[in-house]
SEVEXGU-622717 format. One line per 10 residues: for each residue x, z, y of C-alpha. Coordinates in pm, 1 decimal. Layout:
BEGIN
X Z Y | ...
end
This chain:
BEGIN
-377.7 -1495.8 229.2 | -560.7 -1477.0 -104.4 | -689.3 -1167.0 -275.2 | -381.0 -1125.8 -501.7 | -146.0 -1135.5 -199.2 | -371.1 -899.0 -9.2 | -368.1 -639.2 -288.0 | 12.1 -682.1 -332.3 | 61.5 -604.2 39.7 | -177.8 -310.8 27.5
2.0 -172.1 -280.8 | 342.4 -210.1 -109.7 | 209.1 -34.4 207.0 | 76.3 262.3 4.7 | 383.6 297.5 -216.8 | 610.6 291.9 88.4 | 425.5 565.7 258.5 | 594.3 901.7 291.7 | 302.2 1077.8 122.7 | 342.2 856.9 -189.9
721.8 899.1 -198.6 | 717.4 1272.3 -130.6 | 412.8 1333.4 -353.9 | 560.9 1159.6 -655.2 | 274.6 905.3 -660.8 | 287.7 546.0 -790.1 | -7.5 334.2 -665.6 | -111.7 21.0 -862.2 | -383.0 -203.9 -719.2 | -552.6 -499.9 -871.6
-873.7 -693.6 -802.1 | -1059.9 -461.7 -1041.4 | -910.7 -116.1 -993.9 | -673.7 119.3 -815.9 | -474.4 376.4 -1010.7 | -241.5 651.4 -899.6 | 0.4 798.4 -1143.6 | 306.1 1023.7 -1122.0 | 611.4 815.0 -1011.4 | 827.9 1036.3 -1234.8
619.2 1240.2 -1480.1 | 906.2 1477.0 -1539.8 | 898.2 1594.5 -1182.4 | 543.0 1721.7 -1215.1 | 195.6 1618.2 -1120.7 | 32.0 1501.7 -803.5 | -159.6 1705.2 -541.2 | -533.9 1629.3 -507.0 | -515.6 1622.0 -129.5 | -233.1 1359.3 -141.8
-436.5 1137.8 -368.6 | -746.0 1175.5 -141.0 | -531.8 1084.6 161.3 | -387.1 780.2 -13.5 | -739.5 663.3 -116.4 | -861.7 693.3 239.4 | -557.0 505.7 357.8 | -633.2 240.5 94.7 | -993.1 206.0 210.8 | -885.5 160.5 572.6
-610.2 -83.9 487.8 | -838.0 -291.9 265.5 | -1105.4 -301.8 539.5 | -840.8 -414.2 798.6 | -709.7 -684.2 568.1 | -1059.8 -814.3 496.0 | -1145.0 -815.5 869.4 | -824.4 -1009.0 948.7 | -902.2 -1263.5 681.1 | -1266.6 -1297.7 790.0
-1161.4 -1350.9 1155.6 | -901.3 -1610.4 1059.5 | -588.7 -1412.0 1140.0 | -272.8 -1481.7 934.4 | -23.9 -1218.9 824.2 | 338.4 -1323.8 833.9 | 653.1 -1134.3 768.1 | 902.3 -1165.7 1053.0 | 1243.2 -1288.3 939.1 | 1515.0 -1059.7 1083.2
1854.3 -1204.7 1152.4 | 2096.6 -930.7 1044.4 | 2394.8 -1102.0 1206.5 | 2250.3 -1084.5 1552.2 | 2291.6 -762.1 1739.4 | 2007.8 -628.3 1954.5
end
């Protein structure tokens, strides 16, 4: 997994979190920066504590992804067969 894929995965993880959805926060991550903006500016602003939490979550997620890459782990998305009943 290269850096671009790692940042895309981290961005998806943060944007799918309940704190980002409920807090009206859109997270954008690239190799050079991380920005958090209101998902819908007409709904209002963002809470400082939500942004702090997401930043800490980003730091932890980034550290985990770097550790996995350094130790040679691969990250794969499991294909789910929707026709098969469990």
